[in-house]
C-alpha positions as CSV (number, residue, x, y, z in Angstrom):
1,M,0.0,0.0,-0.1
2,G,1.4,3.4,-1.2
3,V,0.5,7.1,-1.1
4,E,1.5,9.2,-4.1
5,C,1.9,12.9,-2.6
6,K,0.5,15.4,-5.0
7,I,2.7,18.4,-3.4
8,A,6.2,16.6,-2.9
9,R,6.3,14.5,-5.7
10,S,9.0,11.6,-5.8
11,A,11.4,10.6,-8.8
12,W,10.1,7.3,-8.2
13,P,6.4,6.8,-9.8
14,V,4.3,5.3,-6.9
15,E,3.5,2.1,-9.0
16,D,7.1,1.4,-9.7
17,S,8.0,2.0,-5.8
18,L,5.2,-0.5,-4.9
19,Q,6.5,-3.2,-7.3
20,E,9.7,-2.9,-5.6
21,L,7.9,-3.3,-2.3
22,S,6.1,-6.4,-3.7
23,H,9.5,-8.2,-4.6
24,L,10.8,-7.1,-1.0
25,A,7.7,-8.7,0.5
26,R,8.2,-11.9,-1.6
27,A,11.9,-12.1,-0.6
28,A,10.6,-12.1,3.0
29,G,8.4,-15.1,2.1
30,A,5.1,-13.2,1.8
31,S,2.5,-13.9,-1.0
32,V,1.3,-10.6,-2.6
33,V,-2.5,-10.7,-3.2
34,A,-2.9,-7.0,-4.1
35,I,-1.1,-3.7,-4.6
36,I,-3.1,-0.5,-3.9
37,S,-2.2,3.0,-4.0
38,Q,-3.8,6.4,-3.4
39,K,-3.2,10.1,-4.4
40,L,-3.2,12.7,-1.4
41,D,-1.8,16.0,-0.9
42,S,0.3,14.2,1.9
43,P,-0.2,11.3,4.0
44,S,-2.7,11.1,6.7
45,S,-1.3,11.6,10.2
46,T,-3.7,9.3,11.6
47,Y,-4.0,6.5,9.3
48,Y,-1.5,7.4,6.6
49,V,-4.2,6.8,3.9
50,G,-7.3,8.7,3.5
51,R,-10.8,7.3,5.2
52,G,-12.0,6.1,2.0
53,K,-8.9,4.2,1.1
54,L,-9.1,2.6,4.7
55,A,-12.9,1.5,4.0
56,E,-11.7,0.1,0.9
57,L,-9.0,-1.9,2.6
58,S,-11.5,-3.1,5.3
59,D,-13.7,-4.3,2.6
60,L,-11.0,-6.1,0.8
61,K,-10.2,-7.8,4.1
62,R,-13.7,-9.3,4.1
63,R,-13.4,-10.4,0.6
64,I,-10.0,-12.1,0.4
65,D,-9.2,-12.4,4.2
66,Y,-5.5,-11.1,4.0
67,D,-3.6,-11.0,7.4
68,T,-1.0,-8.6,6.8
69,V,-0.6,-5.1,5.1
70,I,2.6,-3.5,4.1
71,F,3.0,0.2,3.7
72,D,5.5,1.8,1.3
73,D,6.7,4.4,3.8
74,E,7.9,4.3,7.6
75,L,4.6,4.7,9.7
76,S,4.7,6.6,12.7
77,P,3.8,4.4,16.0
78,R,0.4,6.2,16.1
79,Q,-0.5,5.5,12.4
80,Q,0.6,1.8,12.9
81,R,-1.6,1.4,16.1
82,N,-4.5,2.9,14.4
83,L,-4.4,0.8,11.3
84,E,-4.2,-2.3,13.3
85,E,-7.0,-1.5,15.5
86,V,-9.3,-0.5,12.1
87,L,-8.1,-3.4,10.0
88,A,-7.5,-6.0,12.9
89,V,-4.6,-7.5,10.9
90,K,-0.8,-7.1,11.3
91,V,0.6,-3.8,9.8
92,I,4.2,-3.2,9.0
93,D,6.0,-0.4,7.1
94,R,8.9,-0.6,4.5
95,T,11.5,-0.4,7.2
96,A,10.1,-3.3,9.2
97,L,10.3,-5.4,5.7
98,I,13.7,-4.2,4.9
99,L,14.7,-5.3,8.4
100,D,12.9,-8.6,8.1
101,V,14.7,-9.4,4.8
102,F,18.1,-8.3,6.3
103,A,17.4,-10.8,9.2
104,R,17.0,-13.6,6.8
105,K,20.1,-12.7,4.9
106,A,22.7,-12.2,7.4
107,R,24.9,-14.9,7.8
108,T,27.8,-13.7,9.7
109,R,28.0,-12.5,13.5
110,E,28.7,-9.0,12.6
111,G,25.7,-8.8,9.8
112,Q,23.3,-10.5,12.6
113,L,24.4,-7.8,15.2
114,Q,23.9,-4.9,13.0
115,V,20.3,-6.0,12.0
116,E,19.4,-6.6,15.6
117,L,20.6,-3.1,16.5
118,A,18.6,-1.7,13.7
119,Q,15.6,-3.6,14.9
120,H,15.9,-2.7,18.4
121,R,16.2,1.0,17.5
122,Y,13.3,0.6,15.1
123,L,11.0,-1.3,17.9
124,L,11.7,1.1,20.8
125,P,9.4,4.1,20.2
126,R,6.8,1.5,19.0
127,L,6.6,-0.3,22.4
128,V,3.5,1.7,23.5
129,G,1.3,-0.1,20.8
130,Q,2.9,-3.4,21.6
131,W,2.1,-3.3,25.3
132,S,-1.0,-0.9,25.5
133,H,-3.1,-3.8,26.9
134,L,-0.6,-4.8,29.5
135,E,-0.2,-1.8,31.6
136,K,0.0,-3.5,34.8
137,L,2.2,-2.9,37.8
138,G,5.1,-5.2,38.5
139,G,6.3,-6.4,41.9
140,G,10.0,-6.3,41.5
141,I,10.5,-10.0,40.5
142,G,13.4,-10.8,38.2
143,T,14.3,-7.9,36.1
144,R,11.3,-5.7,36.9
145,G,11.7,-3.1,39.5
146,P,9.0,-1.9,42.0
147,G,6.1,-0.1,40.5
148,E,7.4,-0.5,37.0
149,S,5.0,-1.3,34.4
150,Q,5.8,-3.9,31.6
151,L,6.1,-1.2,29.1
152,E,8.7,0.4,31.2
153,T,10.6,-2.8,31.8
154,D,10.7,-3.6,28.3
155,R,12.0,-0.3,27.3
156,R,14.7,-0.7,29.9
157,L,15.7,-4.0,28.6
158,I,16.0,-3.0,25.1
159,R,17.8,0.3,25.8
160,K,20.4,-2.2,27.7
161,R,20.6,-4.7,24.6
162,I,21.0,-1.7,22.4
163,V,24.0,-0.6,24.7
164,H,25.5,-4.0,24.5
165,I,25.3,-4.6,20.8
166,E,26.7,-1.0,20.1
167,R,29.8,-2.2,22.4
168,E,30.2,-5.4,20.3
169,I,29.8,-3.6,17.0
170,E,32.5,-1.1,18.3
171,H,34.8,-4.1,18.7
172,V,34.1,-5.1,15.2
173,R,34.8,-1.7,14.0
174,Q,38.1,-1.6,15.9
175,H,39.1,-5.0,14.2
176,R,38.1,-3.7,11.1
177,T,40.5,-0.6,11.4
178,L,43.3,-2.9,12.7
179,Y,42.8,-4.8,9.4
180,R,42.6,-1.8,7.1
181,K,46.1,-0.4,8.6
182,R,47.5,-3.8,8.0
183,R,46.6,-4.0,4.3
184,Q,47.7,-0.4,4.0
185,K,50.8,-1.3,5.4
186,A,51.0,-4.3,3.0
187,G,50.5,-1.8,0.1
188,L,47.4,-3.3,-1.5
189,Y,44.9,-1.5,-3.2
190,V,41.0,-2.0,-2.4
191,V,38.4,-1.7,-5.2
192,S,34.8,-1.8,-3.8
193,L,31.8,-2.7,-5.8
194,V,28.7,-0.5,-4.9
195,G,25.3,-0.2,-6.4
196,Y,21.5,-0.7,-6.1
197,T,20.4,-4.0,-4.9
198,N,20.1,-6.8,-7.6
199,A,22.1,-4.6,-10.0
200,G,24.5,-7.6,-10.4
201,K,27.5,-6.7,-8.1
202,S,28.0,-10.3,-6.8
203,T,28.0,-11.8,-10.3
204,L,30.5,-9.1,-11.5
205,F,32.5,-9.8,-8.0
206,N,32.7,-13.5,-8.9
207,C,33.6,-12.8,-12.7
208,L,36.5,-10.6,-11.4
209,S,37.7,-12.4,-8.6
210,H,37.0,-16.0,-9.9
211,S,35.0,-16.6,-6.7
212,E,31.8,-18.4,-6.0
213,V,29.7,-15.8,-3.9
214,G,26.0,-16.9,-3.8
215,V,24.0,-15.2,-6.5
216,E,20.3,-14.9,-6.4
217,D,17.7,-12.9,-8.5
218,K,16.3,-11.4,-5.3
219,L,16.7,-8.1,-3.6
220,F,19.7,-8.1,-0.9
221,S,21.1,-11.5,-1.7
222,T,24.3,-10.2,-0.5
223,L,24.3,-8.5,2.9
224,D,27.6,-9.5,4.5
225,P,30.7,-7.9,2.8
226,V,33.1,-10.4,1.0
227,T,36.6,-9.5,0.0
228,R,38.9,-11.6,-2.4
229,S,42.4,-10.8,-3.9
230,M,43.4,-11.0,-7.5
231,L,46.0,-9.8,-10.0
232,L,45.1,-7.2,-12.4
233,P,46.7,-7.9,-16.1
234,G,49.8,-5.9,-15.3
235,G,50.5,-8.2,-12.2
236,Q,49.3,-5.6,-9.7
237,K,47.5,-7.2,-6.7
238,V,44.4,-5.8,-5.3
239,L,41.5,-6.8,-3.1
240,F,37.8,-6.6,-4.2
241,T,35.1,-6.0,-1.9
242,D,31.5,-6.9,-2.5
243,T,29.0,-4.7,-0.2
244,V,25.5,-4.7,0.6
245,G,23.2,-3.0,-2.2
246,F,21.4,0.3,-1.5
247,I,17.6,0.8,-2.2
248,H,15.0,3.3,-2.5
249,K,13.9,4.8,0.8
250,L,16.6,3.2,2.9
251,P,15.9,4.1,6.4
252,P,18.7,6.2,8.1
253,S,18.6,3.7,11.1
254,I,19.8,1.0,8.9
255,V,22.5,2.8,7.3
256,A,23.6,3.9,10.9
257,A,23.6,0.3,12.0
258,F,25.6,-0.7,9.2
259,R,28.3,2.0,9.7
260,A,31.0,-0.3,10.6
261,T,30.5,-2.0,7.1
262,L,30.2,0.9,5.4
263,E,33.3,2.6,6.6
264,E,35.2,0.0,4.2
265,L,33.9,2.2,1.3
266,D,35.6,5.3,2.8
267,D,39.1,3.4,2.7
268,A,38.5,1.9,-0.8
269,D,40.9,3.4,-3.7
270,L,38.2,2.9,-6.3
271,L,34.5,2.4,-6.4
272,L,32.8,0.5,-9.1
273,H,29.0,1.8,-9.2
274,V,27.3,-1.2,-10.9
275,I,24.2,-0.3,-12.6
276,D,21.5,-2.8,-14.2
277,V,21.3,-0.6,-17.2
278,M,18.3,-2.7,-18.6
279,H,16.2,-2.0,-15.6
280,K,13.4,0.7,-16.6
281,N,14.1,2.7,-13.5
282,A,18.1,2.5,-14.0
283,A,18.5,6.1,-13.9
284,A,16.6,6.8,-10.8
285,Q,18.5,3.8,-9.2
286,C,21.6,5.6,-10.1
287,R,20.6,8.6,-8.5
288,T,19.5,6.9,-5.4
289,V,23.0,5.3,-5.0
290,E,24.9,8.4,-5.8
291,K,22.7,10.3,-3.0
292,Q,23.5,7.9,-0.5
293,L,27.1,7.8,-1.3
294,E,27.0,11.5,-1.0
295,E,25.4,11.1,2.5
296,L,28.2,9.1,3.3
297,G,30.8,11.6,2.4
298,L,32.0,9.5,-0.8
299,Q,30.6,11.7,-3.4
300,N,34.5,12.5,-4.5
301,K,35.7,9.2,-4.2
302,A,37.3,7.8,-7.4
303,R,35.0,5.5,-9.4
304,I,34.1,3.8,-12.6
305,T,30.4,3.6,-13.6
306,V,29.9,-0.1,-14.9
307,L,26.7,-0.5,-16.9
308,N,25.8,-4.2,-16.5
309,K,23.4,-6.8,-17.9
310,L,23.8,-5.9,-21.5
311,D,23.6,-9.3,-22.8
312,L,19.7,-8.6,-22.2
313,A,19.9,-6.1,-25.3
314,L,22.9,-7.4,-27.3
315,R,23.6,-10.6,-29.1
316,S,27.5,-11.0,-28.5
317,E,30.5,-9.3,-27.0
318,E,31.1,-8.0,-30.8
319,D,28.1,-5.9,-30.4
320,L,29.3,-4.7,-27.1
321,R,32.6,-3.7,-28.6
322,G,30.6,-1.5,-31.0
323,L,29.4,0.7,-28.6
324,T,32.6,2.7,-28.3
325,D,31.0,6.1,-28.8
326,A,29.9,7.6,-25.2
327,S,27.2,9.5,-27.0
328,C,25.3,6.5,-27.5
329,L,24.9,6.0,-23.9
330,D,22.2,7.5,-21.7
331,E,23.6,10.9,-20.6
332,R,21.9,10.4,-17.1
333,F,24.9,7.9,-16.3
334,L,27.8,10.1,-17.2
335,S,27.0,12.9,-14.9
336,Y,29.0,11.6,-11.9
337,G,32.4,11.6,-13.5
338,G,35.0,8.7,-13.8
339,D,35.0,6.3,-16.7
340,V,32.2,4.3,-18.1
341,V,32.4,0.5,-19.0
342,L,29.9,-1.6,-20.6
343,V,29.7,-5.2,-19.5
344,S,27.7,-8.3,-19.0
345,A,28.9,-9.9,-15.8
346,A,26.9,-13.1,-16.6
347,K,28.5,-13.7,-19.8
348,G,31.8,-12.1,-19.1
349,W,31.7,-9.6,-21.7
350,G,33.8,-6.4,-21.4
351,I,35.7,-7.5,-18.3
352,G,39.1,-7.0,-20.0
353,S,38.0,-3.5,-20.6
354,L,36.9,-3.1,-17.1
355,L,40.2,-4.5,-15.6
356,D,42.3,-2.0,-17.9
357,K,40.2,0.9,-16.5
358,I,40.7,-0.2,-12.8
359,A,44.5,-0.4,-13.4
360,Y,44.3,2.9,-15.2
361,N,42.3,4.6,-12.4
362,L,44.3,3.4,-9.4
363,P,46.9,5.7,-7.9
364,K,50.5,5.0,-8.7
365,P,51.4,1.4,-7.7
366,K,52.2,0.8,-4.0
367,Q,54.5,-1.9,-2.8
368,N,53.0,-5.2,-2.3
369,L,54.8,-7.1,0.5
370,P,54.9,-10.9,0.4
371,E,54.3,-11.6,3.9
372,Y,50.5,-10.3,3.5
373,T,48.1,-13.2,3.3
């Protein structure tokens, strides 16, 4: 369910944003039975949607008996509570859905901690709705203090858990800092892949590093960063890092929770911005990634724009080689500086040209020390 604001129009059509939301829902294991939108001057502060659309949702509940409604923007605790009271179903928003997908995809201890931190920060202001039916005084048994309500107890426990997770993540951050210093001392360059989720970063990573990182045609198939070393054609050793994908309306709380991971981008010598050039919203996805890189202070980082998935439009690599004139490219992909390379990571087309561009765009060679492993 989404709202198209007439006053503050988004660069994303509401239909496309909801289509992406449905892909997220499927990645979380849900079955999508209806996609609904409404045009409003601005979302209702009480129900997010207007009362007419709320009545329509209630009628739809009687007809198809759905059990969850997912909204395309982050709901306030009040909106979520009001919607659940009227619809008598579970109500979640885009943030909660992304967190659910992240929780399913996290494999490492670090990734799980980052997801849990974001989940607790999201839950804390929403506890009033969770415990409005349990406002009973406690008796000081266990962790509950004298005269403390269940709501107050849970708030205190969550805040305590947040502090604990933040300490653990800080340890991870310190470990990453030591690791970065070690590889800097070893004189190794780092090339990080960034891009919109499902743009083909992991496929390109596997192609470049001859690895077998899991690849799925789903949003956020990669959550935990992966690093592999390889030699460029000139014999220079570099580290390639595959990172979590960005997405439209990525909540700031998630970006904050993944700060330790995203700091890896800050130390990269070169960014490869991978774009699914065949996606109908490729330009909007490109702007989303560039905006989030800017918010991370990475707008001036050296980069190469990699237009991927051209096997969906071309017959062979020979056709790809024929696209040498930059004027044939969509100018919206050329406004961020740096070189532009056309590839098909799935077919291995254009990889030689990309490796040459990487070698050209790296700073002057560092000394690779043999004792680094």
